[in-house]
C-alpha positions as CSV (number, residue, x, y, z in Angstrom):
1,X,29.5,13.7,-14.9
2,X,30.4,15.9,-12.0
3,X,31.9,18.9,-13.8
4,X,29.0,21.1,-12.9
5,X,27.8,19.5,-9.8
6,X,27.3,21.1,-6.4
7,X,29.9,23.7,-5.5
8,X,30.8,24.3,-1.8
9,X,30.3,28.0,-2.2
10,X,26.9,27.9,-3.9
11,X,24.3,30.4,-2.7
12,X,21.9,29.0,-0.1
13,X,18.9,30.7,-1.5
14,X,17.6,32.6,-4.6
15,X,18.8,36.2,-4.6
16,X,18.3,38.1,-7.9
17,X,21.2,40.5,-7.6
18,X,24.2,40.8,-5.4
19,X,25.5,44.2,-4.1
20,X,28.3,43.9,-6.7
21,X,25.7,43.3,-9.5
22,X,23.8,46.4,-8.4
23,X,26.9,48.6,-8.4
24,X,27.9,47.4,-11.9
25,X,24.4,48.1,-13.3
26,X,24.3,51.6,-11.8
27,X,27.7,52.4,-13.1
28,X,26.7,51.2,-16.6
29,X,23.8,53.7,-16.7
30,X,25.7,56.5,-15.0
31,X,24.0,56.9,-11.6
32,X,25.4,56.6,-8.1
33,X,22.6,55.0,-6.2
34,X,19.2,53.4,-6.7
35,X,17.4,56.5,-5.3
36,X,18.7,58.5,-8.3
37,X,16.5,56.4,-10.6
38,X,13.4,58.0,-8.9
39,X,14.7,61.6,-8.9
40,X,11.8,62.8,-11.2
41,X,9.1,61.8,-8.7
42,X,8.0,64.8,-6.5
43,X,8.9,64.3,-2.8
44,X,5.3,64.5,-1.7
45,X,4.5,61.5,-3.8
46,X,7.1,59.3,-2.4
47,X,6.1,56.7,0.2
48,X,6.0,57.4,3.9
49,X,8.7,56.3,6.3
50,X,8.5,52.5,6.7
51,X,11.0,52.2,9.5
52,X,8.2,51.3,11.9
53,X,7.3,48.2,10.0
54,X,8.3,44.8,11.6
55,X,11.1,42.8,10.2
56,X,10.3,40.8,7.1
57,X,9.6,37.0,7.2
58,X,11.0,34.3,5.2
59,X,9.0,32.6,2.5
60,X,8.2,29.5,4.6
61,X,7.0,31.7,7.5
62,X,4.9,33.9,5.2
63,X,3.1,30.9,3.7
64,X,2.3,29.6,7.2
65,X,1.0,33.0,8.3
66,X,-1.2,33.2,5.2
67,X,-2.7,29.8,5.9
68,X,-3.4,30.8,9.5
69,X,-5.0,34.1,8.5
70,X,-7.2,32.2,6.0
71,X,-8.2,29.9,8.9
72,X,-6.8,26.9,7.0
73,X,-4.2,25.5,9.3
74,X,-3.1,22.1,8.2
75,X,-2.6,19.3,10.8
76,X,0.9,19.5,12.2
77,X,2.9,16.8,10.5
78,X,5.5,14.8,12.5
79,X,5.2,11.8,10.2
80,X,8.1,10.8,7.9
81,X,8.7,7.1,7.1
82,X,10.1,7.8,3.6
83,X,8.2,10.9,2.6
84,X,9.1,14.2,4.3
85,X,7.4,17.5,4.7
86,X,10.2,19.8,3.6
87,X,9.8,23.4,2.5
88,X,9.8,23.8,-1.3
89,X,10.6,27.4,-2.5
90,X,7.8,28.8,-4.7
91,X,10.3,29.3,-7.5
92,X,10.8,25.6,-7.9
93,X,7.3,24.7,-9.2
94,X,6.8,28.1,-10.8
95,X,9.7,27.2,-13.2
96,X,8.9,23.5,-13.4
97,X,5.3,24.1,-14.6
98,X,6.4,26.4,-17.4
99,X,5.1,25.0,-20.7
100,X,8.6,24.2,-22.0
101,X,9.0,21.6,-19.1
102,X,5.4,20.8,-18.2
103,X,4.3,19.6,-21.6
104,X,7.7,18.4,-22.9
105,X,7.7,14.9,-24.5
106,X,10.4,12.2,-24.2
107,X,13.6,13.9,-25.5
108,X,14.4,11.5,-28.4
109,X,15.0,14.3,-30.8
110,X,18.1,16.0,-29.4
111,X,17.8,19.0,-31.8
112,X,14.4,19.8,-30.3
113,X,15.0,18.9,-26.7
114,X,18.2,20.6,-25.6
115,X,16.5,22.3,-22.5
116,X,15.0,19.1,-21.2
117,X,18.2,17.1,-21.9
118,X,20.3,19.7,-20.1
119,X,18.0,19.6,-17.0
120,X,18.4,15.8,-16.9
121,X,22.1,16.1,-17.3
122,X,22.2,18.6,-14.4
123,X,20.2,16.2,-12.3
124,X,22.6,13.4,-13.0
125,X,25.6,15.7,-12.1
126,X,24.0,16.7,-8.8
127,X,23.2,13.1,-7.9
128,X,26.7,12.0,-8.8
129,X,28.1,14.9,-6.6
130,X,25.9,14.0,-3.7
131,X,26.7,10.3,-3.7
132,X,30.4,10.7,-4.6
133,X,30.1,8.3,-7.5
134,X,30.9,9.1,-11.1
135,X,27.8,8.2,-13.1
136,X,24.1,8.7,-12.6
137,X,21.1,7.7,-14.7
138,X,18.2,10.0,-15.5
139,X,16.1,8.7,-12.6
140,X,13.7,5.9,-11.9
141,X,10.1,5.7,-10.8
142,X,10.8,6.0,-7.0
143,X,13.2,4.9,-4.3
144,X,11.8,1.4,-4.0
145,X,12.0,0.6,-7.7
146,X,15.5,2.2,-7.8
147,X,16.6,-0.3,-5.1
148,X,15.1,-3.2,-7.0
149,X,17.0,-2.1,-10.2
150,X,20.2,-1.6,-8.1
151,X,19.9,-5.2,-6.8
152,X,19.5,-6.6,-10.3
153,X,22.4,-4.5,-11.5
154,X,24.6,-5.7,-8.6
155,X,23.9,-9.3,-9.5
156,X,24.8,-8.6,-13.1
157,X,28.1,-7.2,-12.0
158,X,29.2,-10.5,-10.4
159,X,32.2,-10.3,-8.2
160,X,34.2,-12.6,-5.9
161,X,31.0,-14.3,-4.7
162,X,29.6,-14.9,-8.2
163,X,30.0,-18.0,-10.3
164,X,28.3,-20.9,-8.7
165,X,27.0,-18.9,-5.8
166,X,23.2,-18.6,-5.7
167,X,21.4,-15.4,-6.6
168,X,20.9,-13.9,-3.1
169,X,20.7,-10.3,-1.9
170,X,21.3,-9.4,1.8
171,X,19.1,-6.5,3.0
172,X,19.0,-4.9,6.4
173,X,16.3,-6.1,8.8
174,X,15.4,-2.4,9.2
175,X,14.5,-1.9,5.5
176,X,11.5,0.2,4.7
177,X,8.5,-2.2,4.5
178,X,7.4,-0.8,1.1
179,X,10.9,-1.2,-0.3
180,X,10.9,-4.8,0.9
181,X,7.6,-5.5,-0.9
182,X,8.8,-4.0,-4.2
183,X,12.0,-6.0,-3.9
184,X,10.0,-9.2,-3.5
185,X,7.8,-8.3,-6.4
186,X,10.7,-7.7,-8.7
187,X,13.3,-10.2,-7.5
188,X,11.5,-13.4,-6.3
189,X,9.8,-14.2,-9.7
190,X,13.4,-14.2,-11.2
191,X,14.6,-16.8,-8.6
192,X,16.5,-14.2,-6.6
193,X,16.4,-14.8,-2.8
194,X,16.1,-11.9,-0.4
195,X,17.7,-12.5,3.1
196,X,17.8,-10.1,6.0
197,X,20.8,-9.5,8.2
198,X,20.2,-8.7,11.9
199,X,20.0,-5.5,13.9
200,X,20.6,-4.4,17.4
201,X,17.4,-3.2,19.1
202,X,19.4,-1.3,21.7
203,X,21.0,1.0,19.2
204,X,18.6,0.6,16.3
205,X,21.3,-0.2,13.9
206,X,22.9,-3.2,12.2
207,X,26.2,-4.5,13.7
208,X,28.9,-5.5,11.2
209,X,29.3,-8.8,13.1
210,X,25.7,-9.8,12.2
211,X,26.3,-9.0,8.5
212,X,29.6,-11.0,8.5
213,X,27.7,-14.1,9.9
214,X,24.9,-13.7,7.4
215,X,27.4,-13.5,4.6
216,X,29.2,-16.7,5.7
217,X,25.9,-18.6,5.8
218,X,24.2,-17.2,2.6
219,X,27.2,-16.4,0.2
220,X,25.1,-13.5,-0.9
221,X,26.4,-11.7,-4.0
222,X,25.0,-8.2,-3.0
223,X,24.5,-6.3,0.2
224,X,22.2,-3.3,0.8
225,X,23.6,-0.8,3.3
226,X,21.1,1.9,4.4
227,X,22.0,5.4,5.5
228,X,19.9,6.1,7.5
229,X,17.8,3.0,8.1
230,X,14.0,2.7,8.4
231,X,14.2,4.0,12.0
232,X,16.1,7.0,11.0
233,X,19.3,5.8,12.8
234,X,22.8,6.4,11.4
235,X,24.6,3.2,10.5
236,X,28.4,2.5,10.8
237,X,28.5,2.3,7.0
238,X,32.3,2.0,6.9
239,X,32.2,-1.2,8.9
240,X,29.3,-2.6,7.0
241,X,30.8,-1.8,3.6
242,X,34.2,-3.3,4.6
243,X,32.5,-6.4,5.8
244,X,30.5,-6.8,2.6
245,X,33.6,-6.4,0.5
246,X,35.5,-8.9,2.6
247,X,32.6,-11.4,1.9
248,X,32.9,-10.9,-1.8
249,X,29.6,-9.0,-2.2
250,X,28.7,-5.9,-4.2
251,X,27.7,-3.0,-2.0
252,X,24.4,-1.1,-2.7
253,X,24.0,2.1,-0.7
254,X,20.4,3.1,0.0
255,X,20.5,6.7,1.1
256,X,18.5,9.9,1.8
257,X,19.9,12.5,-0.7
258,X,19.4,15.4,1.7
259,X,21.2,13.5,4.4
260,X,24.2,13.3,2.1
261,X,24.7,17.0,2.6
262,X,25.9,16.3,6.1
263,X,26.9,12.6,6.0
264,X,29.8,10.8,4.3
265,X,28.8,10.1,0.6
266,X,28.6,6.4,-0.4
267,X,31.5,6.8,-2.9
268,X,33.8,7.3,0.1
269,X,32.6,4.5,2.4
270,X,35.4,2.4,3.7
271,X,37.8,4.1,1.4
272,X,36.9,2.2,-1.8
273,X,33.3,3.2,-1.6
274,X,30.0,1.5,-2.5
275,X,29.5,0.1,-6.0
276,X,26.0,1.5,-6.4
277,X,24.0,4.2,-4.6
278,X,20.2,4.7,-4.9
279,X,17.3,6.2,-3.1
280,X,14.3,8.5,-3.2
281,X,14.7,12.1,-4.4
282,X,11.5,13.3,-2.7
283,X,13.3,15.4,0.0
284,X,14.7,17.6,-2.8
285,X,11.7,19.7,-4.0
286,X,8.9,17.2,-4.3
287,X,5.8,17.9,-2.1
288,X,4.0,15.1,-0.3
289,X,1.1,15.3,-2.7
290,X,-0.8,12.2,-1.5
291,X,2.2,10.0,-2.2
292,X,3.6,11.0,-5.5
293,X,4.7,11.2,-8.1
294,X,8.3,11.0,-6.8
295,X,11.6,10.1,-8.4
296,X,14.3,7.5,-7.7
297,X,17.9,8.0,-8.4
298,X,20.7,5.5,-9.2
299,X,24.4,6.2,-9.4
300,X,27.4,3.9,-9.8
301,X,31.1,3.8,-10.5
302,X,32.2,4.7,-14.0
303,X,33.3,1.2,-14.9
304,X,29.8,-0.1,-14.4
305,X,28.1,2.4,-16.7
306,X,27.1,-0.2,-19.3
307,X,25.2,-2.1,-16.6
308,X,23.2,0.9,-15.6
309,X,19.5,0.6,-16.2
310,X,17.2,3.2,-17.6
311,X,18.1,6.4,-19.4
312,X,21.4,8.3,-19.5
313,X,22.0,11.8,-20.9
314,X,25.5,12.7,-22.1
315,X,27.2,16.1,-22.7
316,X,29.2,16.5,-25.9
317,X,30.3,19.1,-28.5
318,X,28.8,19.5,-32.0
319,X,30.8,19.9,-35.1
320,X,31.0,23.7,-34.5
321,X,32.4,23.2,-31.0
322,X,29.1,24.1,-29.2
323,X,28.0,22.2,-26.1
324,X,25.1,19.8,-26.8
325,X,23.2,17.1,-24.9
326,X,21.8,13.8,-26.1
327,X,20.5,10.4,-24.9
328,X,23.3,7.9,-24.8
329,X,24.1,4.3,-23.8
330,X,20.5,3.1,-24.3
331,X,19.9,0.2,-21.9
332,X,16.3,-0.9,-22.6
333,X,14.7,-3.2,-25.1
334,X,12.9,-0.5,-27.0
335,X,16.2,0.8,-28.2
336,X,18.5,-2.3,-28.4
337,X,18.1,-6.0,-28.9
338,X,16.1,-7.6,-26.1
339,X,18.9,-10.1,-25.3
340,X,21.2,-7.2,-24.5
341,X,18.8,-5.0,-22.5
342,X,19.6,-4.5,-18.8
343,X,16.2,-3.1,-17.9
344,X,12.6,-2.6,-19.0
345,X,12.4,0.8,-17.3
346,X,10.4,2.7,-19.8
347,X,10.9,6.3,-18.8
348,X,12.5,8.7,-16.3
349,X,10.4,10.9,-14.0
350,X,11.0,13.9,-16.2
351,X,8.8,16.6,-14.5
352,X,9.7,15.4,-11.0
353,X,13.4,15.5,-11.9
354,X,13.1,19.0,-13.2
355,X,11.7,20.1,-9.8
356,X,14.5,18.2,-8.0
357,X,17.1,19.9,-10.2
358,X,15.8,23.4,-9.7
359,X,15.3,22.9,-6.0
360,X,18.8,21.6,-5.5
361,X,20.3,24.4,-7.6
362,X,18.4,27.1,-5.7
363,X,19.5,25.8,-2.3
364,X,23.1,24.9,-3.3
365,X,25.4,22.8,-1.2
366,X,25.3,25.2,1.8
367,X,21.5,25.4,1.6
368,X,21.2,21.7,1.6
369,X,23.5,21.4,4.6
370,X,21.5,24.0,6.5
371,X,18.2,22.3,5.8
372,X,19.5,18.9,7.0
373,X,21.1,20.5,10.1
374,X,18.0,22.4,11.1
375,X,15.8,19.3,10.5
376,X,18.2,17.2,12.7
377,X,18.1,19.9,15.4
378,X,14.3,20.0,15.4
379,X,14.1,16.2,15.7
380,X,16.5,16.3,18.7
381,X,14.3,19.0,20.3
382,X,11.2,16.9,19.6
383,X,12.8,13.8,21.2
384,X,13.9,15.8,24.3
385,X,10.4,17.3,24.7
386,X,8.5,14.0,24.3
387,X,10.8,12.0,26.5
388,X,10.4,14.6,29.2
389,X,6.9,13.2,29.8
390,X,6.5,10.4,32.3
391,X,6.5,7.0,30.6
392,X,7.8,8.2,27.2
393,X,11.2,6.9,26.3
394,X,13.7,6.7,23.5
395,X,14.4,2.9,22.9
396,X,17.3,3.5,20.4
397,X,20.4,5.1,21.8
398,X,22.3,5.6,18.5
399,X,22.6,8.8,16.5
400,X,19.9,9.7,14.0
401,X,19.4,12.0,11.0
402,X,16.0,13.7,11.3
403,X,13.8,10.8,12.2
404,X,13.8,8.5,15.3
405,X,11.8,6.3,17.6
406,X,9.9,7.2,20.8
407,X,8.0,4.6,22.9
408,X,4.7,5.6,24.5
409,X,3.4,3.9,27.7
410,X,0.3,2.9,25.7
411,X,-0.1,1.3,22.3
412,X,1.0,3.8,19.6
413,X,-2.0,3.2,17.5
414,X,-4.4,4.5,20.2
415,X,-2.1,7.4,21.1
416,X,-1.9,8.5,17.4
417,X,-5.7,8.5,17.1
418,X,-5.8,10.8,20.1
419,X,-3.2,13.1,18.6
420,X,-5.0,13.2,15.3
421,X,-8.1,14.4,17.1
422,X,-6.0,17.3,18.4
423,X,-4.7,18.3,14.9
424,X,-1.4,16.5,15.0
425,X,-0.2,13.6,12.8
426,X,2.1,12.3,15.4
427,X,4.2,9.6,13.6
428,X,4.0,6.0,12.3
429,X,2.9,3.1,14.5
430,X,5.9,0.7,14.4
431,X,4.1,-2.3,15.9
432,X,3.2,-3.9,12.6
433,X,6.7,-3.3,11.2
434,X,9.2,-3.6,14.1
435,X,7.3,-5.6,16.8
436,X,10.6,-6.1,18.7
437,X,10.2,-2.5,20.0
438,X,6.9,-3.2,21.6
439,X,3.3,-1.9,20.9
440,X,4.2,1.7,22.1
441,X,6.9,2.3,19.5
442,X,6.4,5.2,17.2
443,X,8.5,6.7,14.4
444,X,8.6,10.5,14.6
445,X,10.1,13.1,12.3
446,X,10.6,16.9,12.5
447,X,11.8,18.7,9.4
448,X,12.8,22.4,9.1
449,X,9.1,23.3,8.8
450,X,8.4,22.3,12.4
451,X,8.9,25.3,14.7
452,X,9.8,25.2,18.4
453,X,6.2,26.2,19.1
454,X,5.0,23.2,17.0
455,X,7.1,20.9,19.2
456,X,5.6,22.4,22.4
457,X,2.2,21.9,20.9
458,X,2.9,18.2,20.2
459,X,4.3,17.7,23.7
460,X,1.3,19.3,25.3
461,X,-1.1,17.3,23.1
462,X,0.7,14.1,24.0
463,X,0.5,14.9,27.7
464,X,-3.2,15.5,27.3
465,X,-3.7,12.1,25.5
466,X,-1.6,10.3,28.1
467,X,-3.1,12.1,31.1
468,X,0.4,13.2,32.1
469,X,0.9,17.0,32.8
470,X,4.1,18.3,31.1
471,X,6.9,19.3,33.3
């Protein structure tokens, strides 16, 4: 399902006509240049010279300027932790909220739902291309439920550790707390044990040796490998994947889809690749919106397609040779015998998926890479600015994507309250989630929407809260 996935040469932004398009249209109507189209307008009615106007701004900068002029500046957001403040081009939701998409019902009737079905198919193709795996479903409720379904799927697949081995899933110690809660809710009532494998506080990642030891003790049948982990740090996914395979376990990749624009896709990890990949699609065109709705994605190898939960859209030809789309390989009990169902997932996140698909198509592969690269650069600049203050340090030395940890000389909870009073949402207090890092640990994030001036403002506000003048 990758035949119309992301192409390396895709345009990074929406541009109506190229210079070649314009030349072709002018030639078709018999004129040499655009100005010729206005030859009948008297010269005195033409607009004045505009050469003195300042350079134009990008859409993201214009929106920010308008909010400032309206005196509605939002708090500066340096909080991530699973939901990220990325720029969403206006075209995304202008198209998504058209009546054809906004009010569309479940596409059971293929003859009346070709547009919706094609969008879902395109989403599947894009997720397959990003993860490097052959098959994708039509989405799940969110990243946490996608991980739970991936764990159930991995246990159904069996493997070298199956048979008499107990139903256990190994998850990273640095798993998002909300994802862990959903896993417990879904798996534990089914008698499936969730066990954590250890992490290294110095680097903020999970060493393969710790996973190997955990596998030898638990005989787990599935291993979740995050990229990045809850702290935003980059894992040695090749070593972790190879270790899991050597232990006879299925590999579930839990990934940030935007990060896959610059990181190795799960389908290539350790050569053979992960068995399943899943995650949250929110970074691709879904606004924060008080926490949702979002959309989870789930991809796998082709040979596992009949174990894939949820809905799947296929591309085919009708009897006249025309391309058509339809729901296929139904996996839930509404469509097939309950005993054969692999899931009770009752829908896909249709409207959210439409936005994700349009957003990804507008940016293209190069646009996704640029967005991820700028977000990483801004987070690096933020880390350098904050750790330049006396008493502020970076406890994790490993590489990160666009989220990482800083440690304040005071409890993070109190510091974040002070920053909020100064119009800054400064991050997530990690003390309740990762107490090993101490009471001052804070998870911070800077997406492409955070400017260098925003970073300076955060640094100065933090200096004020701590009573430490910036250098």
